[in-house]
N, C-alpha and C positions, 0 to 999 in steps of 0.2 A: 452558539454552543459548539465547542470544539476543544481539542486537547493538544494534538501533536503539531509538528512543524508544518505539515500539509495544510492545516487549517489556518495558519498565520497569513498565508498569501491571500486567502479569501477575506479575512478580517481587514487586512491592510487595504485591499481593493475597495471594500465597502466604505471604509473611512475616507479614502482618497476620492471616491465618487461623490462625496458630500452627504451621504446618508447618516442620520443620527443613530449611533449605537448607544442605546440607553442602558445596556448591561451585557456583560460577558459571563457565560456560565462555563466552567471548566472543571477538570478533575482536582480533587484535593492534592496538596503537596505530598510528596512521598519520598521515602528513603531510597537513594540510588547511588551507584558508583562504588568504588573500592572503599571509600571512607564512610559509606552509608550516610551521606549528608542529606538533609531535607531539601528536596529539589522541586522547583516550580515547573509547571507545564510550559511549553513554548508559547501557548496562547496567553497564559497568565502574564508571562514576562512582557509580551507585546502590549497587553492591556494596561499593565501598571506603567510602563514607559510612556504610554500615550494618554494617561489620566482617565482611563475607562473604569467604570464600576465593575468589580469582579465578585461573583458568587461561586462558592465551591461546595456544593451540597454532597454529603455522603450518600444520602438517599433522596431520590427524586420525588418521592411521595411524602417527604417530611413536611408537616403543616407549616412550619416556620419558613422553609424555603418557598413553598407555594404562595404564602402571603407576600414574601419579598418579590417573587416573580410577578404576581398580579399588580403589585404597587408600581412596577415599571411601566405598565400600560403600553406594552409594545404592540404595534400594528401587525408585525410579522416576526416570526422566529426563523433563524437560519441555523441549520445543523450541518457541520462538516467534521467528519471523523470524531464522533462523540459516542454516546451510549444509546441503547434503546430507550425511548421515552414512553412513559405511561400516557394514556389518552388524555388525562386531565392536564397534562403539560402540553402535548402537541396540538391539542384542540383549544388552547386558551386564547390566543390572539385572534382578532376578527378576520385577518387575512390568512390564517393558518400557519403551518410550519413547512418550510422548504428544506429539502436535503440535497446536498451535492454528493453524487456517487461516482466512483472512478471506473465506470464502464458504460457501454451503450445498453442500458436496460431495455428489455428484460434479461439480456445476457449478463452472466456473472453477478447475480445477486449474492450478497454475503460479505464477510469481513475482509477478504483478501482478493479483491477483483484484479488488481494489477499483477500480483504474483501468479494467479492461475491463468490469466490471459497469456503471459509469457511462457509459463510451464507447458501450456497446451499448444504452443507454437503459433499463436495468432500473429498476424502481420498488421492488424489494425485493432484499435480500441477507441476509447473516447471518454467523455464525461456526460453525465445526465443530471439535470435538476428536476425534482419531482415533489409533489405534495405528499406529506406523510399520511399514512393510514395504518390500520391495525397490523397487517402482515408485513414483515420486514422487506423493504425495497420493492414494494408492489404498487406504490401510489401512482397517480396519474402523472405522465411525463409533461414537463413544461418546455425545456430546451435540451438539445443535445449538440455536441460537436465532436467530430471524429479526429483521430490522430493516428499516425503510423507507428509501428514498432519496428525498429531496425533489427537486422538479422543477428547482430551480436550485442544489442542493447540490453542492459541489466535492469532489474527492478528499480534500483536507485536512480538510474538515469531517466527512465520513463516517469517515475514518481515526481522528479524535480521539474520535468517539462509539464506534466499533467497538472500540478498544483497551480501553475501560472495560467494555463488554459482554463482550468476550472474556475479560477477566480474571476476571469473575464466573463465567462458564461453566467456565473452567479450574479454579477452586477447587471448584465443584460436581463436576467430573469426578474430581478427586483424592479427594474425599470418597466419591464413589460407588465408585471402585476400592478404596478402603480398606475399605468396609463390604460390598463384593460386590453392590451393588444395581444396577450397570450391566450392560446387555446389549449386546454388540458386534453391530453391524449391518453385514454385508458391503455394500460399495458396489455390487457386482454385482446385488444384490437390488432396487436402486432403478431403476425404469424411467423414462426421460426421452426425449421425442421429439427434442429438440434440445440436444445437449451442447456448451457453450461452453468454450473453453480460455482461459488467462490467461498467455500467454508474456511474457517480459521485454520492456519497452518500449525501442525503439530510436529513433534520430533520425527515420527515415522515418515512423514512426508518428505523430510530433508535427507533421508538416507539414500545414497546413490545405489541404484540397481544396475550393475555393469552388464547384465544380460539384456538390457533394453537397447534400442537403437542408439547410435552415437548422437544423432540429432536430439533425441529425447533427453539424453543425459546433459547435453549442452544447454538445452532449454531449461532443465531443472537448475543447473548452475546459475544461469542468467536470472531466472525467476526468483531465486532466493538470495541474490547478491545485492547489497552487502549484508542484509539481515533477513532471516536468521542464519543463512549459509547452508549450502549442500555439503554433506560430509561423507567420509569413507574411512575405513581402517587401512593403515599402511605401515608395514613393518612394526606391528604391535602398538601403534599410536593412532589416535584419531586426528584427522585434519580436514579443514574446510577448504573448498575450492571456490574462488570468487570470480576468476576469469579463465576461459578455456577457448581452444580452437579445435576444429574437427578435421579429420581426414577419413573419408569413406573408402570402402574397399575391403578386401579380404584381410583378416588378421591371422597371425601365426602363433596362436596360443589360446588358452581358455579365457573366457570373458572375466575381466577383473585382473588378469595378469598385466604386468607392467614392463616397460623397457625404458632405459635412460643411458645417456652417454656420460652421466655424472657431472656434466658441465652446463649444457644448454637446454636439454629437454627431458621431460618425464611424460610418458604417455601410457594410457590404460586401454586395454582391448575391450571393446563393446561388441555387440552382436554383428555389426556391419561396418566397423571402422575403429579408428583410434581417437580418443579424447586427449589432446595435449593440454597439460596444466600450465597456465600462464601466471596465475597469482593464487597464493594459498596462505593458510595459517595453520601451523602445527600446534597441537594442544600445548599450552603453556608458553607459546612463543608469539611474536608479533606477526602481523600480516606482511608478506613480502613477495617480490617477483620470483620466478622460478630459478633464474641464474643465481640470485643472492641466496636462495634456499639451498641449492645444490653445492654452493661453495662451503656451506657449514654443515652439511648432512651427508653421511656416508650411505650410499645406496647399496643394498645387498642384491647383486644381480642374480 
């Protein structure tokens, strides 16, 4: 059960490991893009290309869908970047339902664990497989694997590394459940001093606060790149920043003020340093590097 590209790596790994996938459940096709064309999910595209049965329920409690799901007689259900499941779905197979989550649970429970780990300046994250239960992301842990976060690494870069690491851990989990070698660890048994959550990202989370530390702004840019993108207002227009560099130290202006030579750099003053914009997208324009941007945009000094 999954929808976006992140889940494709796991589905591919399960198939290549030789496990029989009796069905793939994914989101219904939706209108997307400038032409508003009917678009299949990344998981559906993979499933169709590989001859797998696909179910696309609008509602997970629909009696017809539940009958179809029961008829598959799956031993185990795997969830990667899907929807919240009702109990009658996750409790259906004899071996239960396993979820792959993009953090080291119980840290960063929620919809956007990679984003928030980077925004909060974490240097390490990881993946967790766990058994589903009633409360979201609280089930007993099966396996975990740590991974580092680079100082300038973006959400997109961590996401792409993590989907491959997660796929490997998921296959190990299935194998361990099959041979009975895995021990389930209740999350309540893990003691942490500071528990972070990972709620869904909304527009207000993406607005840059230039009065924050330069490191915090840099982390926000990284954590929201390439989507949805950290944004600010500049000379009457909104633009998103996708890559940045920092320079700590005293600034000579109010936070949010900017300086540029009109050719090679554009920097904004934060509480304790400057954020240099390296890649951006002005509203109505394409994404570009700072030098290309400055060649076509007049800076009001």
